[in-house]
N, CA, C and O atoms as CSV, one atom per row, in Angstrom:
chain,resi,resn,atom,element,x,y,z
A,1,MET,N,N,-55.217,32.523,-42.419
A,1,MET,CA,C,-55.297,32.244,-40.989
A,1,MET,C,C,-54.237,33.055,-40.255
A,1,MET,O,O,-53.085,33.132,-40.683
A,2,ARG,N,N,-54.638,33.643,-39.171
A,2,ARG,CA,C,-53.753,34.451,-38.337
A,2,ARG,C,C,-52.849,33.552,-37.491
A,2,ARG,O,O,-53.288,32.522,-36.978
A,3,TYR,N,N,-51.597,33.948,-37.353
A,3,TYR,CA,C,-50.632,33.200,-36.557
A,3,TYR,C,C,-50.581,33.821,-35.172
A,3,TYR,O,O,-49.965,34.871,-34.991
A,4,LEU,N,N,-51.225,33.185,-34.181
A,4,LEU,CA,C,-51.334,33.799,-32.860
A,4,LEU,C,C,-50.106,33.595,-31.983
A,4,LEU,O,O,-49.861,34.412,-31.095
A,5,VAL,N,N,-49.325,32.544,-32.195
A,5,VAL,CA,C,-48.155,32.253,-31.370
A,5,VAL,C,C,-46.969,33.068,-31.853
A,5,VAL,O,O,-46.626,33.037,-33.035
A,6,LYS,N,N,-46.346,33.795,-30.940
A,6,LYS,CA,C,-45.183,34.617,-31.287
A,6,LYS,C,C,-43.873,33.843,-31.129
A,6,LYS,O,O,-42.947,34.011,-31.922
A,7,LYS,N,N,-43.803,32.993,-30.099
A,7,LYS,CA,C,-42.615,32.172,-29.849
A,7,LYS,C,C,-42.912,31.243,-28.681
A,7,LYS,O,O,-43.932,31.385,-28.007
A,8,ILE,N,N,-42.021,30.297,-28.449
A,8,ILE,CA,C,-42.115,29.499,-27.230
A,8,ILE,C,C,-41.589,30.388,-26.115
A,8,ILE,O,O,-40.433,30.812,-26.147
A,9,ASP,N,N,-42.434,30.671,-25.129
A,9,ASP,CA,C,-42.036,31.512,-24.008
A,9,ASP,C,C,-41.174,30.715,-23.032
A,9,ASP,O,O,-40.107,31.163,-22.613
A,10,HIS,N,N,-41.658,29.526,-22.680
A,10,HIS,CA,C,-40.889,28.672,-21.781
A,10,HIS,C,C,-41.415,27.238,-21.833
A,10,HIS,O,O,-42.503,26.966,-22.339
A,11,ILE,N,N,-40.610,26.349,-21.298
A,11,ILE,CA,C,-41.002,24.956,-21.125
A,11,ILE,C,C,-40.959,24.686,-19.628
A,11,ILE,O,O,-39.930,24.881,-18.981
A,12,GLY,N,N,-42.086,24.235,-19.084
A,12,GLY,CA,C,-42.175,23.941,-17.657
A,12,GLY,C,C,-41.851,22.486,-17.395
A,12,GLY,O,O,-42.447,21.588,-17.988
A,13,ILE,N,N,-40.895,22.259,-16.494
A,13,ILE,CA,C,-40.464,20.902,-16.157
A,13,ILE,C,C,-40.718,20.653,-14.673
A,13,ILE,O,O,-40.174,21.349,-13.816
A,14,ALA,N,N,-41.541,19.666,-14.381
A,14,ALA,CA,C,-41.863,19.299,-13.001
A,14,ALA,C,C,-40.705,18.521,-12.389
A,14,ALA,O,O,-40.221,17.548,-12.968
A,15,VAL,N,N,-40.267,18.960,-11.213
A,15,VAL,CA,C,-39.184,18.281,-10.496
A,15,VAL,C,C,-39.603,18.064,-9.042
A,15,VAL,O,O,-40.360,18.854,-8.478
A,16,SER,N,N,-39.106,16.993,-8.452
A,16,SER,CA,C,-39.414,16.708,-7.052
A,16,SER,C,C,-38.606,17.585,-6.112
A,16,SER,O,O,-39.092,17.999,-5.059
A,17,ASN,N,N,-37.357,17.867,-6.504
A,17,ASN,CA,C,-36.457,18.638,-5.646
A,17,ASN,C,C,-35.718,19.656,-6.503
A,17,ASN,O,O,-34.863,19.292,-7.310
A,18,LEU,N,N,-36.042,20.907,-6.329
A,18,LEU,CA,C,-35.476,21.977,-7.146
A,18,LEU,C,C,-33.960,22.062,-7.013
A,18,LEU,O,O,-33.256,22.204,-8.013
A,19,GLU,N,N,-33.460,21.977,-5.800
A,19,GLU,CA,C,-32.001,22.086,-5.587
A,19,GLU,C,C,-31.253,20.954,-6.280
A,19,GLU,O,O,-30.194,21.176,-6.868
A,20,GLU,N,N,-31.793,19.755,-6.213
A,20,GLU,CA,C,-31.157,18.614,-6.889
A,20,GLU,C,C,-31.218,18.781,-8.406
A,20,GLU,O,O,-30.238,18.505,-9.098
A,21,ALA,N,N,-32.342,19.224,-8.917
A,21,ALA,CA,C,-32.478,19.425,-10.364
A,21,ALA,C,C,-31.514,20.500,-10.851
A,21,ALA,O,O,-30.939,20.376,-11.933
A,22,LEU,N,N,-31.335,21.555,-10.058
A,22,LEU,CA,C,-30.419,22.631,-10.456
A,22,LEU,C,C,-28.978,22.148,-10.575
A,22,LEU,O,O,-28.205,22.695,-11.362
A,23,LYS,N,N,-28.614,21.134,-9.806
A,23,LYS,CA,C,-27.258,20.571,-9.925
A,23,LYS,C,C,-27.011,20.071,-11.347
A,23,LYS,O,O,-25.913,20.220,-11.883
A,24,PHE,N,N,-28.036,19.480,-11.950
A,24,PHE,CA,C,-27.911,19.010,-13.334
A,24,PHE,C,C,-27.918,20.179,-14.312
A,24,PHE,O,O,-27.013,20.306,-15.137
A,25,TYR,N,N,-28.931,21.028,-14.222
A,25,TYR,CA,C,-29.084,22.110,-15.200
A,25,TYR,C,C,-27.929,23.107,-15.149
A,25,TYR,O,O,-27.475,23.582,-16.190
A,26,GLU,N,N,-27.451,23.428,-13.945
A,26,GLU,CA,C,-26.327,24.363,-13.830
A,26,GLU,C,C,-24.979,23.629,-13.968
A,26,GLU,O,O,-24.110,24.041,-14.736
A,27,GLY,N,N,-24.832,22.546,-13.214
A,27,GLY,CA,C,-23.542,21.862,-13.157
A,27,GLY,C,C,-23.187,21.062,-14.391
A,27,GLY,O,O,-22.023,21.019,-14.790
A,28,VAL,N,N,-24.172,20.431,-14.998
A,28,VAL,CA,C,-23.906,19.589,-16.164
A,28,VAL,C,C,-24.150,20.348,-17.472
A,28,VAL,O,O,-23.310,20.330,-18.372
A,29,LEU,N,N,-25.292,21.005,-17.570
A,29,LEU,CA,C,-25.633,21.709,-18.807
A,29,LEU,C,C,-25.041,23.119,-18.877
A,29,LEU,O,O,-25.017,23.724,-19.948
A,30,GLY,N,N,-24.567,23.642,-17.752
A,30,GLY,CA,C,-23.947,24.968,-17.742
A,30,GLY,C,C,-24.931,26.113,-17.843
A,30,GLY,O,O,-24.552,27.225,-18.210
A,31,MET,N,N,-26.197,25.857,-17.519
A,31,MET,CA,C,-27.202,26.926,-17.565
A,31,MET,C,C,-27.060,27.807,-16.326
A,31,MET,O,O,-26.558,27.367,-15.292
A,32,ASN,N,N,-27.509,29.056,-16.443
A,32,ASN,CA,C,-27.408,30.005,-15.339
A,32,ASN,C,C,-28.780,30.294,-14.753
A,32,ASN,O,O,-29.704,30.694,-15.461
A,33,LEU,N,N,-28.896,30.084,-13.453
A,33,LEU,CA,C,-30.136,30.385,-12.754
A,33,LEU,C,C,-30.330,31.893,-12.714
A,33,LEU,O,O,-29.485,32.625,-12.199
A,34,GLN,N,N,-31.449,32.350,-13.261
A,34,GLN,CA,C,-31.758,33.778,-13.270
A,34,GLN,C,C,-32.472,34.193,-11.983
A,34,GLN,O,O,-32.412,35.359,-11.592
A,35,GLY,N,N,-33.134,33.265,-11.333
A,35,GLY,CA,C,-33.842,33.560,-10.092
A,35,GLY,C,C,-34.913,32.534,-9.826
A,35,GLY,O,O,-35.162,31.643,-10.638
A,36,THR,N,N,-35.549,32.672,-8.670
A,36,THR,CA,C,-36.653,31.788,-8.298
A,36,THR,C,C,-37.823,32.640,-7.817
A,36,THR,O,O,-37.659,33.805,-7.455
A,37,GLU,N,N,-38.986,32.042,-7.823
A,37,GLU,CA,C,-40.199,32.728,-7.369
A,37,GLU,C,C,-41.175,31.679,-6.851
A,37,GLU,O,O,-41.296,30.595,-7.422
A,38,ILE,N,N,-41.859,32.004,-5.781
A,38,ILE,CA,C,-42.944,31.153,-5.299
A,38,ILE,C,C,-44.248,31.776,-5.771
A,38,ILE,O,O,-44.505,32.958,-5.542
A,39,VAL,N,N,-45.067,30.965,-6.432
A,39,VAL,CA,C,-46.388,31.398,-6.883
A,39,VAL,C,C,-47.393,30.674,-5.990
A,39,VAL,O,O,-47.758,29.524,-6.236
A,40,GLU,N,N,-47.830,31.384,-4.945
A,40,GLU,CA,C,-48.721,30.790,-3.939
A,40,GLU,C,C,-49.993,30.217,-4.564
A,40,GLU,O,O,-50.425,29.120,-4.210
A,41,GLU,N,N,-50.589,30.966,-5.495
A,41,GLU,CA,C,-51.853,30.547,-6.113
A,41,GLU,C,C,-51.731,29.175,-6.768
A,41,GLU,O,O,-52.689,28.402,-6.777
A,42,GLN,N,N,-50.550,28.871,-7.316
A,42,GLN,CA,C,-50.351,27.598,-8.009
A,42,GLN,C,C,-49.591,26.582,-7.161
A,42,GLN,O,O,-49.314,25.471,-7.615
A,43,LYS,N,N,-49.253,26.963,-5.924
A,43,LYS,CA,C,-48.546,26.071,-4.991
A,43,LYS,C,C,-47.264,25.529,-5.606
A,43,LYS,O,O,-47.013,24.324,-5.612
A,44,VAL,N,N,-46.446,26.468,-6.133
A,44,VAL,CA,C,-45.243,26.054,-6.845
A,44,VAL,C,C,-44.092,27.026,-6.606
A,44,VAL,O,O,-44.297,28.232,-6.466
A,45,LYS,N,N,-42.893,26.486,-6.564
A,45,LYS,CA,C,-41.675,27.283,-6.571
A,45,LYS,C,C,-41.054,27.090,-7.950
A,45,LYS,O,O,-40.885,25.962,-8.413
A,46,VAL,N,N,-40.713,28.207,-8.605
A,46,VAL,CA,C,-40.230,28.185,-9.984
A,46,VAL,C,C,-38.795,28.697,-10.029
A,46,VAL,O,O,-38.468,29.714,-9.417
A,47,ALA,N,N,-37.949,27.984,-10.757
A,47,ALA,CA,C,-36.580,28.438,-11.036
A,47,ALA,C,C,-36.506,28.766,-12.524
A,47,ALA,O,O,-36.942,27.977,-13.362
A,48,PHE,N,N,-35.947,29.944,-12.848
A,48,PHE,CA,C,-35.882,30.424,-14.228
A,48,PHE,C,C,-34.473,30.226,-14.777
A,48,PHE,O,O,-33.498,30.700,-14.193
A,49,LEU,N,N,-34.373,29.518,-15.909
A,49,LEU,CA,C,-33.091,29.245,-16.562
A,49,LEU,C,C,-33.196,29.659,-18.028
A,49,LEU,O,O,-33.721,28.900,-18.843
A,50,PRO,N,N,-32.708,30.842,-18.375
A,50,PRO,CA,C,-32.803,31.311,-19.758
A,50,PRO,C,C,-31.991,30.443,-20.722
A,50,PRO,O,O,-30.906,29.958,-20.404
A,51,VAL,N,N,-32.568,30.270,-21.915
A,51,VAL,CA,C,-31.906,29.585,-23.018
A,51,VAL,C,C,-32.231,30.396,-24.271
A,51,VAL,O,O,-33.347,30.314,-24.784
A,52,GLY,N,N,-31.278,31.171,-24.766
A,52,GLY,CA,C,-31.559,32.038,-25.905
A,52,GLY,C,C,-32.670,33.008,-25.555
A,52,GLY,O,O,-32.605,33.678,-24.524
A,53,ASP,N,N,-33.697,33.093,-26.405
A,53,ASP,CA,C,-34.790,34.019,-26.135
A,53,ASP,C,C,-36.006,33.323,-25.508
A,53,ASP,O,O,-37.121,33.843,-25.553
A,54,THR,N,N,-35.777,32.152,-24.929
A,54,THR,CA,C,-36.814,31.437,-24.194
A,54,THR,C,C,-36.228,31.018,-22.857
A,54,THR,O,O,-35.125,31.443,-22.514
A,55,GLU,N,N,-36.930,30.200,-22.100
A,55,GLU,CA,C,-36.353,29.721,-20.854
A,55,GLU,C,C,-36.958,28.391,-20.444
A,55,GLU,O,O,-38.035,27.992,-20.888
A,56,ILE,N,N,-36.218,27.732,-19.581
A,56,ILE,CA,C,-36.696,26.539,-18.907
A,56,ILE,C,C,-37.178,26.998,-17.539
A,56,ILE,O,O,-36.494,27.759,-16.855
A,57,GLU,N,N,-38.352,26.536,-17.144
A,57,GLU,CA,C,-38.839,26.786,-15.799
A,57,GLU,C,C,-38.928,25.447,-15.077
A,57,GLU,O,O,-39.712,24.574,-15.449
A,58,LEU,N,N,-38.112,25.306,-14.041
A,58,LEU,CA,C,-38.198,24.124,-13.195
A,58,LEU,C,C,-39.270,24.392,-12.149
A,58,LEU,O,O,-39.277,25.447,-11.515
A,59,LEU,N,N,-40.170,23.439,-11.969
A,59,LEU,CA,C,-41.339,23.615,-11.106
A,59,LEU,C,C,-41.330,22.592,-9.981
A,59,LEU,O,O,-41.404,21.388,-10.225
A,60,GLU,N,N,-41.239,23.080,-8.738
A,60,GLU,CA,C,-41.290,22.210,-7.564
A,60,GLU,C,C,-42.533,22.561,-6.761
A,60,GLU,O,O,-42.779,23.735,-6.484
A,61,SER,N,N,-43.307,21.573,-6.391
A,61,SER,CA,C,-44.520,21.816,-5.621
A,61,SER,C,C,-44.172,22.316,-4.227
A,61,SER,O,O,-43.210,21.852,-3.615
A,62,THR,N,N,-44.957,23.262,-3.733
A,62,THR,CA,C,-44.795,23.740,-2.359
A,62,THR,C,C,-45.849,23.112,-1.447
A,62,THR,O,O,-45.921,23.433,-0.261
A,63,ASP,N,N,-46.667,22.213,-2.006
A,63,ASP,CA,C,-47.743,21.579,-1.261
A,63,ASP,C,C,-47.939,20.164,-1.807
A,63,ASP,O,O,-47.958,19.954,-3.019
A,64,LYS,N,N,-48.082,19.206,-0.906
A,64,LYS,CA,C,-48.229,17.806,-1.341
A,64,LYS,C,C,-49.482,17.579,-2.176
A,64,LYS,O,O,-49.588,16.568,-2.872
A,65,ASP,N,N,-50.432,18.508,-2.115
A,65,ASP,CA,C,-51.658,18.395,-2.905
A,65,ASP,C,C,-51.687,19.379,-4.067
A,65,ASP,O,O,-52.723,19.533,-4.713
A,66,GLY,N,N,-50.578,20.044,-4.347
A,66,GLY,CA,C,-50.518,21.014,-5.432
A,66,GLY,C,C,-50.518,20.346,-6.797
A,66,GLY,O,O,-50.279,19.142,-6.897
A,67,PRO,N,N,-50.783,21.116,-7.855
A,67,PRO,CA,C,-50.849,20.533,-9.202
A,67,PRO,C,C,-49.549,19.883,-9.658
A,67,PRO,O,O,-49.588,18.875,-10.363
A,68,ILE,N,N,-48.414,20.426,-9.279
A,68,ILE,CA,C,-47.140,19.811,-9.682
A,68,ILE,C,C,-46.920,18.501,-8.932
A,68,ILE,O,O,-46.453,17.523,-9.517
A,69,ALA,N,N,-47.251,18.472,-7.650
A,69,ALA,CA,C,-47.133,17.223,-6.880
A,69,ALA,C,C,-48.031,16.146,-7.475
A,69,ALA,O,O,-47.624,14.990,-7.595
A,70,ARG,N,N,-49.252,16.522,-7.848
A,70,ARG,CA,C,-50.173,15.542,-8.454
A,70,ARG,C,C,-49.649,15.070,-9.808
A,70,ARG,O,O,-49.752,13.889,-10.138
A,71,PHE,N,N,-49.085,15.998,-10.596
A,71,PHE,CA,C,-48.516,15.632,-11.896
A,71,PHE,C,C,-47.399,14.598,-11.707
A,71,PHE,O,O,-47.377,13.571,-12.385
A,72,ILE,N,N,-46.477,14.874,-10.787
A,72,ILE,CA,C,-45.347,13.963,-10.547
A,72,ILE,C,C,-45.842,12.614,-10.045
A,72,ILE,O,O,-45.333,11.572,-10.457
A,73,GLU,N,N,-46.829,12.629,-9.162
A,73,GLU,CA,C,-47.381,11.372,-8.654
A,73,GLU,C,C,-47.969,10.524,-9.783
A,73,GLU,O,O,-47.824,9.301,-9.792
A,74,LYS,N,N,-48.628,11.182,-10.727
A,74,LYS,CA,C,-49.293,10.466,-11.820
A,74,LYS,C,C,-48.334,10.086,-12.954
A,74,LYS,O,O,-48.389,8.971,-13.473
A,75,LYS,N,N,-47.447,11.030,-13.339
A,75,LYS,CA,C,-46.624,10.834,-14.534
A,75,LYS,C,C,-45.123,10.810,-14.285
A,75,LYS,O,O,-44.356,10.448,-15.177
A,76,GLY,N,N,-44.697,11.189,-13.093
A,76,GLY,CA,C,-43.270,11.273,-12.804
A,76,GLY,C,C,-42.724,12.641,-13.209
A,76,GLY,O,O,-43.435,13.454,-13.801
A,77,GLU,N,N,-41.474,12.880,-12.889
A,77,GLU,CA,C,-40.846,14.149,-13.248
A,77,GLU,C,C,-40.733,14.261,-14.761
A,77,GLU,O,O,-40.651,13.253,-15.462
A,78,GLY,N,N,-40.729,15.487,-15.255
A,78,GLY,CA,C,-40.555,15.688,-16.685
A,78,GLY,C,C,-41.309,16.901,-17.188
A,78,GLY,O,O,-41.801,17.710,-16.401
A,79,ILE,N,N,-41.397,17.023,-18.501
A,79,ILE,CA,C,-42.068,18.173,-19.096
A,79,ILE,C,C,-43.533,18.175,-18.672
A,79,ILE,O,O,-44.265,17.207,-18.878
A,80,GLN,N,N,-43.933,19.289,-18.076
A,80,GLN,CA,C,-45.302,19.430,-17.587
A,80,GLN,C,C,-46.138,20.269,-18.544
A,80,GLN,O,O,-47.317,19.980,-18.751
A,81,HIS,N,N,-45.534,21.315,-19.138
A,81,HIS,CA,C,-46.270,22.146,-20.089
A,81,HIS,C,C,-45.324,22.900,-21.013
A,81,HIS,O,O,-44.134,23.049,-20.735
A,82,ILE,N,N,-45.893,23.373,-22.121
A,82,ILE,CA,C,-45.187,24.255,-23.051
A,82,ILE,C,C,-45.984,25.542,-23.102
A,82,ILE,O,O,-47.199,25.524,-23.299
A,83,ALA,N,N,-45.290,26.668,-22.923
A,83,ALA,CA,C,-45.952,27.973,-22.917
A,83,ALA,C,C,-45.622,28.727,-24.196
A,83,ALA,O,O,-44.460,28.859,-24.580
A,84,TYR,N,N,-46.670,29.216,-24.843
A,84,TYR,CA,C,-46.523,29.994,-26.069
A,84,TYR,C,C,-46.848,31.458,-25.786
A,84,TYR,O,O,-47.856,31.765,-25.149
A,85,ARG,N,N,-46.001,32.346,-26.255
A,85,ARG,CA,C,-46.202,33.787,-26.072
A,85,ARG,C,C,-47.245,34.292,-27.045
A,85,ARG,O,O,-47.211,33.971,-28.233
A,86,VAL,N,N,-48.176,35.089,-26.530
A,86,VAL,CA,C,-49.192,35.748,-27.344
A,86,VAL,C,C,-49.215,37.231,-26.979
A,86,VAL,O,O,-48.746,37.627,-25.912
A,87,ASP,N,N,-49.769,38.044,-27.881
A,87,ASP,CA,C,-49.836,39.486,-27.639
A,87,ASP,C,C,-51.052,39.900,-26.804
A,87,ASP,O,O,-50.964,40.823,-25.995
A,88,ASP,N,N,-52.179,39.222,-26.998
A,88,ASP,CA,C,-53.427,39.623,-26.350
A,88,ASP,C,C,-54.123,38.370,-25.824
A,88,ASP,O,O,-54.900,37.738,-26.539
A,89,ILE,N,N,-53.845,38.020,-24.589
A,89,ILE,CA,C,-54.313,36.739,-24.049
A,89,ILE,C,C,-55.835,36.659,-23.964
A,89,ILE,O,O,-56.415,35.602,-24.215
A,90,GLU,N,N,-56.488,37.774,-23.609
A,90,GLU,CA,C,-57.947,37.743,-23.532
A,90,GLU,C,C,-58.548,37.417,-24.904
A,90,GLU,O,O,-59.469,36.606,-25.005
A,91,LYS,N,N,-58.034,38.041,-25.937
A,91,LYS,CA,C,-58.505,37.785,-27.307
A,91,LYS,C,C,-58.258,36.323,-27.693
A,91,LYS,O,O,-59.115,35.686,-28.305
A,92,GLU,N,N,-57.091,35.800,-27.334
A,92,GLU,CA,C,-56.752,34.419,-27.715
A,92,GLU,C,C,-57.607,33.407,-26.961
A,92,GLU,O,O,-57.973,32.373,-27.519
A,93,ILE,N,N,-57.930,33.692,-25.693
A,93,ILE,CA,C,-58.823,32.797,-24.942
A,93,ILE,C,C,-60.180,32.728,-25.632
A,93,ILE,O,O,-60.733,31.643,-25.818
A,94,GLU,N,N,-60.709,33.873,-26.005
A,94,GLU,CA,C,-62.010,33.903,-26.689
A,94,GLU,C,C,-61.951,33.160,-28.018
A,94,GLU,O,O,-62.882,32.434,-28.369
A,95,GLU,N,N,-60.859,33.339,-28.756
A,95,GLU,CA,C,-60.720,32.640,-30.031
A,95,GLU,C,C,-60.644,31.129,-29.825
A,95,GLU,O,O,-61.239,30.370,-30.591
A,96,MET,N,N,-59.916,30.685,-28.796
A,96,MET,CA,C,-59.824,29.252,-28.506
A,96,MET,C,C,-61.216,28.698,-28.215
A,96,MET,O,O,-61.587,27.647,-28.736
A,97,LYS,N,N,-61.977,29.391,-27.395
A,97,LYS,CA,C,-63.327,28.937,-27.052
A,97,LYS,C,C,-64.216,28.894,-28.287
A,97,LYS,O,O,-64.998,27.958,-28.450
A,98,GLN,N,N,-64.108,29.898,-29.163
A,98,GLN,CA,C,-64.899,29.906,-30.398
A,98,GLN,C,C,-64.532,28.733,-31.299
A,98,GLN,O,O,-65.373,28.239,-32.051
A,99,LYS,N,N,-63.288,28.289,-31.227
A,99,LYS,CA,C,-62.829,27.158,-32.039
A,99,LYS,C,C,-63.117,25.814,-31.380
A,99,LYS,O,O,-62.739,24.765,-31.901
A,100,GLY,N,N,-63.793,25.854,-30.225
A,100,GLY,CA,C,-64.167,24.612,-29.552
A,100,GLY,C,C,-63.081,24.016,-28.681
A,100,GLY,O,O,-63.172,22.852,-28.291
A,101,ILE,N,N,-62.062,24.785,-28.371
A,101,ILE,CA,C,-60.978,24.295,-27.515
A,101,ILE,C,C,-61.419,24.396,-26.063
A,101,ILE,O,O,-61.895,25.441,-25.618
A,102,ARG,N,N,-61.257,23.316,-25.339
A,102,ARG,CA,C,-61.592,23.301,-23.911
A,102,ARG,C,C,-60.499,24.040,-23.141
A,102,ARG,O,O,-59.312,23.748,-23.291
A,103,MET,N,N,-60.910,24.992,-22.324
A,103,MET,CA,C,-59.964,25.806,-21.557
A,103,MET,C,C,-59.989,25.390,-20.086
A,103,MET,O,O,-61.048,25.095,-19.532
A,104,ILE,N,N,-58.819,25.369,-19.469
A,104,ILE,CA,C,-58.744,25.229,-18.014
A,104,ILE,C,C,-59.026,26.594,-17.389
A,104,ILE,O,O,-59.726,26.702,-16.383
A,105,ASP,N,N,-58.463,27.636,-18.013
A,105,ASP,CA,C,-58.646,29.011,-17.544
A,105,ASP,C,C,-59.420,29.793,-18.594
A,105,ASP,O,O,-58.946,29.969,-19.717
A,106,GLU,N,N,-60.610,30.261,-18.232
A,106,GLU,CA,C,-61.396,31.066,-19.164
A,106,GLU,C,C,-61.125,32.552,-18.997
A,106,GLU,O,O,-61.572,33.366,-19.806
A,107,VAL,N,N,-60.395,32.903,-17.951
A,107,VAL,CA,C,-59.875,34.260,-17.764
A,107,VAL,C,C,-58.412,34.117,-17.364
A,107,VAL,O,O,-58.045,33.148,-16.698
A,108,PRO,N,N,-57.570,35.075,-17.764
A,108,PRO,CA,C,-56.154,34.967,-17.423
A,108,PRO,C,C,-55.934,35.018,-15.911
A,108,PRO,O,O,-56.712,35.618,-15.170
A,109,ARG,N,N,-54.857,34.374,-15.480
A,109,ARG,CA,C,-54.456,34.454,-14.079
A,109,ARG,C,C,-52.985,34.816,-14.005
A,109,ARG,O,O,-52.292,34.845,-15.022
A,110,TYR,N,N,-52.514,35.092,-12.801
A,110,TYR,CA,C,-51.121,35.466,-12.599
A,110,TYR,C,C,-50.222,34.244,-12.747
A,110,TYR,O,O,-50.503,33.179,-12.198
A,111,GLY,N,N,-49.145,34.415,-13.492
A,111,GLY,CA,C,-48.153,33.366,-13.633
A,111,GLY,C,C,-46.795,33.861,-13.174
A,111,GLY,O,O,-46.622,35.050,-12.907
A,112,ALA,N,N,-45.844,32.969,-13.082
A,112,ALA,CA,C,-44.492,33.312,-12.655
A,112,ALA,C,C,-43.911,34.377,-13.571
A,112,ALA,O,O,-44.229,34.437,-14.758
A,113,GLY,N,N,-43.068,35.202,-13.011
A,113,GLY,CA,C,-42.411,36.240,-13.788
A,113,GLY,C,C,-43.322,37.381,-14.185
A,113,GLY,O,O,-42.990,38.162,-15.076
A,114,GLY,N,N,-44.487,37.486,-13.523
A,114,GLY,CA,C,-45.403,38.581,-13.809
A,114,GLY,C,C,-46.240,38.417,-15.061
A,114,GLY,O,O,-46.878,39.369,-15.510
A,115,ALA,N,N,-46.247,37.233,-15.625
A,115,ALA,CA,C,-47.007,36.994,-16.860
A,115,ALA,C,C,-48.487,36.795,-16.563
A,115,ALA,O,O,-48.867,36.389,-15.465
A,116,LYS,N,N,-49.319,37.089,-17.567
A,116,LYS,CA,C,-50.725,36.672,-17.561
A,116,LYS,C,C,-50.739,35.332,-18.281
A,116,LYS,O,O,-50.157,35.197,-19.357
A,117,ILE,N,N,-51.402,34.338,-17.692
A,117,ILE,CA,C,-51.401,33.007,-18.289
A,117,ILE,C,C,-52.802,32.412,-18.338
A,117,ILE,O,O,-53.699,32.822,-17.602
A,118,ALA,N,N,-52.965,31.443,-19.218
A,118,ALA,CA,C,-54.189,30.644,-19.302
A,118,ALA,C,C,-53.817,29.302,-19.921
A,118,ALA,O,O,-53.067,29.241,-20.896
A,119,PHE,N,N,-54.344,28.238,-19.348
A,119,PHE,CA,C,-54.045,26.898,-19.839
A,119,PHE,C,C,-55.173,26.343,-20.691
A,119,PHE,O,O,-56.352,26.531,-20.392
A,120,LEU,N,N,-54.789,25.653,-21.763
A,120,LEU,CA,C,-55.703,24.899,-22.605
A,120,LEU,C,C,-55.724,23.473,-22.074
A,120,LEU,O,O,-54.687,22.951,-21.665
A,121,HIS,N,N,-56.877,22.844,-22.075
A,121,HIS,CA,C,-56.979,21.491,-21.538
A,121,HIS,C,C,-56.314,20.492,-22.481
A,121,HIS,O,O,-56.527,20.548,-23.692
A,122,PRO,N,N,-55.506,19.575,-21.931
A,122,PRO,CA,C,-54.823,18.586,-22.778
A,122,PRO,C,C,-55.749,17.722,-23.629
A,122,PRO,O,O,-55.323,17.190,-24.655
A,123,LYS,N,N,-57.004,17.574,-23.222
A,123,LYS,CA,C,-57.936,16.783,-24.032
A,123,LYS,C,C,-58.259,17.471,-25.349
A,123,LYS,O,O,-58.758,16.829,-26.273
A,124,SER,N,N,-57.982,18.773,-25.452
A,124,SER,CA,C,-58.202,19.511,-26.702
A,124,SER,C,C,-56.917,19.721,-27.488
A,124,SER,O,O,-56.949,20.284,-28.582
A,125,THR,N,N,-55.778,19.274,-26.945
A,125,THR,CA,C,-54.482,19.606,-27.557
A,125,THR,C,C,-53.594,18.378,-27.737
A,125,THR,O,O,-52.377,18.459,-27.576
A,126,ASN,N,N,-54.189,17.271,-28.063
A,126,ASN,CA,C,-53.442,16.030,-28.299
A,126,ASN,C,C,-52.601,15.608,-27.101
A,126,ASN,O,O,-51.503,15.075,-27.265
A,127,GLY,N,N,-53.115,15.848,-25.894
A,127,GLY,CA,C,-52.450,15.374,-24.684
A,127,GLY,C,C,-51.378,16.283,-24.126
A,127,GLY,O,O,-50.725,15.924,-23.146
A,128,VAL,N,N,-51.173,17.456,-24.720
A,128,VAL,CA,C,-50.133,18.376,-24.254
A,128,VAL,C,C,-50.793,19.512,-23.480
A,128,VAL,O,O,-51.730,20.139,-23.974
A,129,LEU,N,N,-50.305,19.780,-22.259
A,129,LEU,CA,C,-50.783,20.934,-21.506
A,129,LEU,C,C,-50.126,22.167,-22.106
A,129,LEU,O,O,-48.907,22.327,-22.037
A,130,ILE,N,N,-50.940,23.038,-22.695
A,130,ILE,CA,C,-50.435,24.243,-23.356
A,130,ILE,C,C,-50.848,25.456,-22.547
A,130,ILE,O,O,-51.995,25.590,-22.121
A,131,GLU,N,N,-49.877,26.335,-22.348
A,131,GLU,CA,C,-50.114,27.593,-21.651
A,131,GLU,C,C,-49.995,28.732,-22.649
A,131,GLU,O,O,-49.033,28.793,-23.415
A,132,LEU,N,N,-50.969,29.633,-22.644
A,132,LEU,CA,C,-50.832,30.893,-23.346
A,132,LEU,C,C,-50.241,31.880,-22.349
A,132,LEU,O,O,-50.634,31.902,-21.183
A,133,CYS,N,N,-49.300,32.693,-22.807
A,133,CYS,CA,C,-48.548,33.559,-21.905
A,133,CYS,C,C,-48.401,34.941,-22.531
A,133,CYS,O,O,-47.934,35.076,-23.661
A,134,GLN,N,N,-48.807,35.964,-21.781
A,134,GLN,CA,C,-48.632,37.338,-22.239
A,134,GLN,C,C,-47.747,38.070,-21.237
A,134,GLN,O,O,-48.000,38.057,-20.033
A,135,ARG,N,N,-46.717,38.701,-21.757
A,135,ARG,CA,C,-45.826,39.512,-20.922
A,135,ARG,C,C,-45.861,40.938,-21.461
A,135,ARG,O,O,-45.713,41.167,-22.662
A,136,ASP,N,N,-46.059,41.887,-20.558
A,136,ASP,CA,C,-46.111,43.293,-20.974
A,136,ASP,C,C,-44.753,43.961,-20.871
A,136,ASP,O,O,-44.622,45.144,-21.183
């Protein structure tokens, strides 16, 4: 069996207030903010905090009806998704579909940091929202 995952690319954490969350991650944990980005398509503002060769992405909704706002309303703040790095996202999407995995994204879309991303549906992944992530 081929090993498609190269590493954990990032862990996405939903937060209600990015500035307040950064007080903990920077002030208490000593992490360094690498930058922020607004991803209009996903209605989210993302803060990047590197940890070794991966990173934490803090996710704040930019819209009360955005996916992060809905996640927080339903489940509260916390881990929203785990992103795994892959080399060829189009190939991996097709392989997931062939294996019967339900996909949220059947074609890659733009993600924070210039990545190509696609989400697997949590109903196919034991309740975990998994993101495939390709960075060139």
